[in-house]
Each structure stands twice: as structure tokens, then as C-alpha cells.
KETOR-520463 format. One line per 3 residues: their letters; for each residue x, y, z of C-alpha. Coordinates in steps of 0.05 Angstrom, whole numbers, plus 32768, in hexadecimal, padded with zeros to 4 digits. Last residue first. Example, Ala and Ser with C-alpha at 12.3 -4.5 7.8 and 13.67 -1.06 7.14 Angstrom:
<rs>
SA	8111:7FEB:808F  80F6:7FA6:809C;
</rs>
This chain:
<rs>
GPE	8AD2:8509:9606  8A9E:8530:9622  8AAA:8538:965C;
PAV	8A73:8505:9694  8A26:850F:96AB  8A1A:8523:96EA;
VIS	89EE:84EB:9710  89C0:84FF:973D  8996:84BE:976A;
VFE	895B:84B5:9797  8926:84E5:9772  88DD:84DF:97A2;
SQA	88B7:84E2:9765  8881:8517:9735  889C:854D:975D;
VQP	8892:8588:9730  88C7:85AC:9705  88F9:8578:970E;
SGE	8937:85A3:9715  896F:85CE:96DA  89B8:85CE:96C7;
FQG	89CE:85EC:9703  8A24:85F2:96FB  8A55:85C5:971B;
DGY	8AA2:85E6:972D  8A95:85E2:9771  8A4D:85D5:978D;
IFI	8A1A:85C8:977C  89D2:85C2:979F  8996:859F:977D;
GGS	8943:859A:978B  892C:854B:977A  88F2:854F:97AC;
ALI	8921:8524:97C9  895E:8555:97D2  89AA:854F:97AA;
ICY	89E3:855D:97AC  8A0C:8569:9781  8A68:8567:9776;
GNG	8A9E:8599:9768  8ADD:8592:974D  8ADE:8548:9739;
TAT	8AD5:8558:96EE  8A96:8543:96E5  8A74:855C:9729;
RTF	8A74:8525:9769  8A30:8507:9777  8A0C:8502:97AA;
GVF	89BC:84F2:97BE  8980:84E9:97F5  898A:8535:980F;
PEG	894A:852E:9844  890D:8564:9841  88FE:859C:986A;
YSH	8936:85CC:9854  895E:85CF:989B  8997:85F3:989E;
GGA	89DB:85E9:98BE  89EB:85A9:9880  89EB:85CE:9832;
SGY	8A38:85C6:981F  8A77:85E6:9802  8AAC:85D6:97E2;
FTA	8AD3:85AB:9805  8B05:8588:97D7  8B1A:8536:97E4;
DGY	8B5F:8522:97EB  8B59:84F6:981E  8B09:8501:9842;
TFI	8AE6:8533:9838  8A96:853B:9863  8A68:8567:984B;
GGD	8A25:856E:9867  89E8:8574:983E  89A4:855B:9872;
AAA	89A9:8522:9862  89F5:8515:9858  8A2B:850E:9827;
LWY	8A6D:84EC:982F  8AA5:84FD:97FC  8AEE:84D7:97E7;
GRG	8B30:84D5:97E9  8B6C:84B3:97C1  8B3E:84A2:977A;
SPA	8B64:84D3:9761  8B2B:84EE:9739  8AFF:84EE:9785;
SAM	8AD1:84BE:9789  8A8D:84CD:97AE  8A58:84BF:97E1;
GVM	8A0C:84AD:97EE  89DD:84C4:982A  8A06:84BD:9877;
PQK	89D3:84CB:98B0  89BD:8508:98C7  89D6:852E:9902;
LDV	8A1D:8509:98FF  8A3F:84F8:994C  8A75:84E6:9925;
NGA	8A98:84AE:9935  8A8F:8479:98E6  8A99:84C1:98CD;
SGY	8ACD:84A5:9899  8B17:84A4:988C  8B41:849A:9853;
FAA	8B3D:8452:9845  8B5B:843D:97FF  8B3C:8414:97CA;
DGY	8B5F:83EB:97A1  8B36:83BC:97B6  8B04:83B8:97F0;
AFV	8AFA:83FA:981C  8AC1:8408:984C  8AAB:8449:9868;
GGD	8A80:8460:98AD  8A5F:849D:98A8  8A18:8489:98C6;
SAV	89F3:846E:988D  8A26:8447:9875  8A4C:8451:9841;
LWY	8A75:8418:980F  8AB2:8425:97E9  8AD8:8402:97A9;
GKG	8B0B:83E4:9790  8B27:83D5:9747  8B09:83FA:9716;
DPT	8B38:8438:9704  8B22:8468:9720  8B05:8448:9767;
ASM	8AB9:8438:976B  8A8D:845C:9792  8A56:843D:97CD;
GVI	8A17:844F:97E9  89E6:844C:982F  8A06:8410:9856;
PQR	89D2:83FF:988A  89E9:840C:98D1  8A10:83E7:9916;
LHL	8A2B:83BB:98D7  8A3B:837A:98EE  8A5F:835D:98B9;
SGA	8A60:831F:9887  8A3D:8351:9850  8A6F:838C:9861;
SGY	8A91:8373:9810  8ACB:8365:97E9  8AF0:8367:97B1;
FGA	8ABC:835C:9774  8AD3:836F:972F  8AA2:8385:9704;
DGF	8AAB:836C:96C3  8A66:836B:96B4  8A41:835C:96EE;
AFV	8A53:8365:9741  8A29:835E:9778  8A39:837D:97BD;
GGD	8A2A:8369:9809  8A2F:83A3:982C  89DF:8393:9862;
SAV	89C4:83D0:9834  89DA:83AA:97F2  8A10:83CB:97C7;
FWY	8A0C:83C0:9779  8A3F:83BB:9745  8A47:83D0:9703;
GNG	8A66:83AF:96BB  8A7E:83C0:967B  8A83:840E:968A;
DAT	8ACC:8416:9684  8AE0:842E:96BB  8AA2:8401:96EB;
PAM	8A64:841B:96F6  8A45:8426:973C  8A06:8418:9770;
GVV	89DD:842C:97A0  89AB:840F:97D7  8993:83C8:97C7;
PRN	8968:83AE:97F1  897A:8373:9829  897D:8328:9830;
LYT	8973:8326:97E1  894E:82F7:97C0  896C:82FB:9780;
SGA	893E:8302:973A  8955:834A:9735  8993:8351:9743;
SGF	89A4:835C:9700  89E4:8354:96CC  89FA:8373:9691;
FGA	89D8:839F:9670  89FE:83CF:964B  89F1:841D:965A;
DGY	89FE:8441:960F  89AE:8466:9619  898C:843C:9646;
AFV	899E:8406:967D  8960:83E7:96B3  8981:83BE:96EA;
GGD	894E:8397:9720  897C:838E:9761  8938:8387:979A;
SAV	894A:83DA:97A0  8950:83F5:975B  8990:83FD:972D;
IWY	8988:8438:96FF  89BE:8430:96BF  89D1:8468:9694;
GRG	89DC:846C:9648  8A00:84AB:9617  8A40:84C2:9657;
DPT	8A7A:84A7:9635  8A8F:847D:9677  8A47:846D:9679;
SAM	8A17:8487:96BC  89FF:846D:96FA  89BC:8477:9717;
GVV	899C:845A:975E  8963:8441:9790  892A:8433:974D;
PRN	88EF:841E:9780  88DE:83D0:977E  88AD:83AB:9757;
LTL	88A8:83D4:9727  8869:83EB:96F3  888C:840B:96BF;
NGA	888C:8451:969F  88B7:847C:96CA  88F3:8440:96B5;
SGY	8915:8475:9692  8933:8481:964E  8976:8498:9626;
FGA	8964:84E4:9642  89A0:8509:9630  89D8:852C:9663;
DGY	89F3:856E:963E  89C7:85A2:966C  8993:8576:9684;
AFV	896E:852A:969B  893A:8515:96C0  8927:84C7:96D4;
GGD	88E8:84AF:96E4  8900:845F:9701  88BB:846C:973C;
AGA	88F6:8476:9770  890F:84B9:9747  8951:84C2:971E;
EWY	8976:8506:970C  89A0:8508:96CF  89DE:853B:96CB;
GSA	89F7:8570:969B  8A40:857D:9680  8A72:85AF:965C;
PPT	8A94:85AF:96AC  8A8E:85F7:96BA  8ACD:8629:96A9;
NPV	8AD0:8665:96D6  8AA1:865A:9701  8A62:8673:970B;
PGH	8A5C:86A9:973E  8A2D:868E:977F  89ED:8675:978B;
GTA	89DC:864E:9748  8A1F:862F:9747  8A2B:8620:9799;
GAP	8A7B:8651:9789  8A63:8684:97BF  8A46:8659:97FC;
VAG	8A07:8637:980A  89E1:862C:9849  89EE:867B:985C;
LMA	89AA:8684:986E  89A4:86AB:9829  89BA:8678:9802;
ATM	898A:864B:982B  894B:8671:9820  895E:8681:97D6;
LTA	8965:8632:97C2  8927:8620:97E3  88F7:865C:97C5;
LIW	8917:864D:9780  8912:8609:978F  88BC:860F:979E;
VPL	88B9:8644:9754  88D4:8613:972B  8913:8619:9702;
RRG	8905:8617:96B4  892D:85E2:9694  88EF:85AD:96A1;
M	88F7:8562:9690;
</rs>
């Protein structure tokens, strides 16, 4: 878990800043927020490796295991003292105080799992597959899925409402599907996207959400605030993951090599010195209780 920013990431970020891709206010590329949250973040690689930065603790990884399928997602427990990682076959790996509530690792899936979301109390979680199928474990309620729909493009991510009584799914074309108490606030399904969507996150209030595209573009709906984006420039690789900051007053996007762009009240705590794996997810640690 390196703390120094490697030269290749520095070059990427400095070039982006000079090109104007990252506006002032993005951590590491402009003024530091007056009251940055006391938290860190984790990055997960497709090989199961986990990298922890800042206040985010390292509780273990699957990097030394021979996985049947690559890791595709990660989620933190509410207190930040543990996390789950999920593989595309639905296999789950729990670390720290994260409980194991079941997996789809032994289930025949029509399509691979592409993401996960935890329940509000951390006693359950959902997976979503690329065909829109939703799998609920622990105290996670099943509120519906897009598994029976004919999707124009595959699902790429999901996010739960703050009370855990609903969730949204997002497709690569920007289409959004809302279930339970998750309200629909709009989508990019009718927008001509330059690059596909790769993830989403709920606003703290649950009355909005962000969508993130592979080119670093950010789309806001409802009361989700726009803090900046990395869209409009080429970085030689796609963005693959997205998450909001602990307060919801900012967000982070991650490149496949692990490079991070942070906006709003987030702060840069480090990134991988060597791209040992293709990175697939970034998760911000919750604020200390």
C-alpha cells in the first residue's frame, strides 16, 4: 500500500490539470477544502487485491487467492471497519467486521455480476448482474429487477437508497431503473454518450444520484450536486469506478490503472505505485462515528 504518488500518475494528473480537465476544487489539482472529511478510501483490483489509503484500514484481500472469476465490485460496512468484494460469478469475500450473508458463487448465472451495494445497517447486500438480475442477501430486501426486461445495453452498476428500502440500477447507455423507495430523477438514456457509463452513486438525501462515464464525464440528477468532471480529455485508459465522498459533498472516479480524480470535499490520500492489476472499484470509508 504505497503512499507516494508515482511519476506516471503525477504526469497524468499534471497534464490533466494543465489541459483544464480538472477544475479548481478537485483535490490535488486546486484549493484544498476548508473542512475535508477525516476518511480515506480503498481500491480493489480485478485480481482481488485491495489497497487502503488515508483512514481506511486494510483488513485483508483475495489477491493471494486463485479466483474462478475476476473481482468486479466492493462495498464498505457502515463503520468502515470492514468490506466485501464480489466477483463476476457472484462469489463474495468478507473482511474485517463485514459479515458473510451468502453468495451466488455456486449458482448458475445467466449473466455475470457487475456490482454490489450494502444495506444501511451492514447486515446484508445486493448484487446486480449485467442482465439486470438482482440478488439479495442477509437483511437486503428484494424490490424488483430488470432481469425480465429486454435491455438495450447491459447494466453496469447499482446504488441503494439511504434507508436501504430501494435501489437504482444504471445501464451502460445511461438508462436508470428505480425500485422500492428509490425515485426516478432522470437518466442519460436519450443522450448521445461519448463513452459508456461505468457506475453511479446516491445523493446523501436519497433524492438524487450521480452517473459516471468511462471518459470521466459526470451526470447529476435530482439534488445531486455537480463538483466537476474529467470528461473532454483523453487519459489513454478508461475510468472504471465511481463513488461519492463520505459526506456526499464530493465524489471520486478511478482509472483502470488506479489513478484517482477527486472532486468536492474529498482529499487525495494516495494511489498505487505500480499497476499490478486492472482496478475495478473505489470505495470511500465512512465518516468516523
